N, C-alpha and C positions, 0 to 999 in steps of 0.2 A: 440698042435694046429694044427697039420698035419691032424688029424681025424676029427676037428670041419670043417676044409677046404674040407675035402674030402667029408665029408655029405652034406654041402652046394652046391660044385659043382654036387653032385648027386640029390639034390632035383630040383635043377636049370635045370639038364638035364631033369627030370622028367617033370617039367611044359612046358619046350621046346616040349617035347613028346606030351604032352597034346594039346598044339597050333597046333601042326603040325598036329597031328590027327583030331583034328576040322576043320582044311583048307581041308584034304583030304574027310571028310566026306561032307563038304560043296559043293567040287566039284562032289561028285556024286549024292547028294540030291537034288541039288538047280535046278530050272526050266530053266534058260537061262543061255546065256552066261555072263550077265553083273552082276549078283547076284554071279555066280560062282567065277567069276574073282574078287569080292568083298573078298570072301571067302577066294581065294588063296593068295591075296596081303596083307591082314591084319593080317590074322591069321599065315600064311607062313613067312611074315616079322616079326611077333614077335616070332613066334619059333626059326627062324635063328638068331634072335638077343638074347634070352635067351641062347642058345648053345654056342654063343660067350662069352658071360659075364660069363658063368659057365667056358668057356677055360679060361677064363682072372682070375677069382678067384682060379684056379687049376694050373696057371702055374707059375713056381717058376723064371721066367725071366722076368726081366720088358719090354723088346724088344718085348715080344710074349703079352704080356697083352695089350700093347700100340697097337697093331696089330689089335691087336682083337676089341679091343674098337674103333679103327679107321674102322673096318668091321662095327661095329654096326653103327656108324654114316654114312655111307655108305648107308647101307640098308637104315635106315630112311629117309635119304634124297632121294634116287632115287626110291625104290619101291612103293611110293604111285604115283609119277609124271608118272612113267611109266605105272602102272596100268590105269592112267585116259587117257593117251594119247593112249595105246591097245584100250580102251572102245571106246573114242571119233574116231578111225579108224574105228573100227566096227559097229559104228552107222552110219557114212559115206557109209562104203561099202554096208550097208542095212540091217544087220542082226537085225531082229526086236526084240522088249521087250515080255515078257512073256505076255499071253494075260491077265492073272490075275493083271497084274500092274496096277496102278491106272492111272498115266499121264507120258507122255513123254515130260520131260522139253527141249529136244533137238528137238523137231519136229518143223520143218520149219526154224531152225537154218542153215543145210547146204542149205537150197534152197536161204538163201537170200546170202550165200557166193558166190554161184556158179554164180548168176546174177550178183553183181558186178564185179566177174573175168572177165567176156565174154567180 
């Protein structure tokens, strides 16, 4: 049974490495801040979560597995929210979309907020 657990954990680590590699390629190849942030947050989060699941499978201790699964829940709850807030802050700061983008759905949203706060 130990050999099967080792193989399963190894397969999960390889899958996690694939997602992490995808995130790093996205950081290098994508054209603007927003698409890079999307690649890093989605694929990076999935890669981290799969590594933690591999740890939970491989661990012989229930406490370690529970902490690893709590880490997965933490990643899944916080990473998309933080990426969204960082992208929104970058848009407010004036980082422009790639010129090949079709439309900016946040265009004008920051202007309305500034006039209501004044």
